[in-house]
C-alpha positions as CSV (number, residue, x, y, z in Angstrom):
1,M,-12.7,-14.6,-23.2
2,A,-10.8,-11.6,-21.9
3,E,-8.3,-11.7,-18.9
4,L,-9.7,-10.0,-15.7
5,Q,-8.1,-6.7,-15.2
6,E,-7.8,-5.3,-11.6
7,I,-6.7,-2.1,-9.9
8,E,-6.2,-2.3,-6.2
9,V,-6.2,1.0,-4.4
10,T,-4.9,1.2,-0.8
11,I,-4.7,4.3,1.3
12,D,-2.4,4.2,4.1
13,A,-2.9,5.9,7.6
14,D,-0.5,8.7,6.6
15,G,-2.7,9.4,3.4
16,A,-0.2,7.6,1.1
17,V,-2.1,6.0,-1.9
18,R,-0.9,2.9,-3.6
19,L,-2.3,1.6,-6.8
20,S,-1.9,-2.1,-7.9
21,V,-2.6,-3.5,-11.3
22,S,-2.9,-6.9,-12.3
23,G,-4.1,-8.6,-15.5
24,V,-2.7,-6.0,-17.8
25,K,0.7,-6.8,-19.8
26,G,3.2,-4.3,-20.6
27,A,3.2,-0.5,-20.5
28,K,-0.7,-0.3,-20.9
29,C,-0.9,-0.7,-17.0
30,E,0.3,2.8,-16.7
31,D,-2.4,4.0,-19.4
32,V,-4.9,2.3,-17.2
33,T,-4.1,4.2,-14.1
34,K,-3.3,7.7,-15.6
35,A,-6.7,9.0,-15.2
36,L,-6.9,7.8,-11.6
37,E,-3.6,9.3,-10.8
38,A,-4.7,12.4,-12.2
39,L,-8.0,12.3,-10.2
40,L,-6.0,11.7,-7.0
41,G,-4.1,14.9,-7.6
42,G,-0.8,13.6,-6.0
43,E,2.8,13.2,-6.8
44,I,4.2,10.1,-8.1
45,V,7.0,9.3,-5.5
46,E,7.7,5.7,-6.7
47,R,6.8,3.1,-9.6
48,Q,7.3,-0.5,-9.0
49,R,6.8,-2.5,-12.2
50,T,5.6,-6.3,-11.8
51,V,6.7,-9.1,-14.0
52,E,3.6,-8.5,-16.0
53,Y,5.1,-5.1,-17.3
54,D,7.9,-7.1,-19.2
55,E,5.3,-9.4,-20.7
56,Q,4.0,-8.7,-24.2
57,P,0.3,-7.7,-24.3
58,V,-1.9,-9.9,-26.2
59,E,-3.9,-8.1,-28.9
60,Q,-7.4,-9.0,-28.6
61,E,-9.3,-9.5,-32.0
62,D,-13.0,-8.9,-32.5
63,H,-14.7,-11.5,-34.9
64,L,-18.1,-11.0,-36.3
65,R,-19.9,-13.6,-37.9
66,E,-22.4,-12.8,-40.5
67,Q,-25.7,-14.6,-40.0
68,T,-27.5,-16.0,-43.3
């Protein structure tokens, strides 16, 4: 079963947008938010990495079983 991946978006009263990613290990979290960052069109002022960023991503394997 795949781990739940979430992106939390917070917009402050001054219009600052914060994205928080959970359930994604390694640098893939930046790939997950790349399209959203582009849609928001703003400049990235600061990036804070969590403990998950330093963890190794787990590669998911797809298994197909041939039915006879």
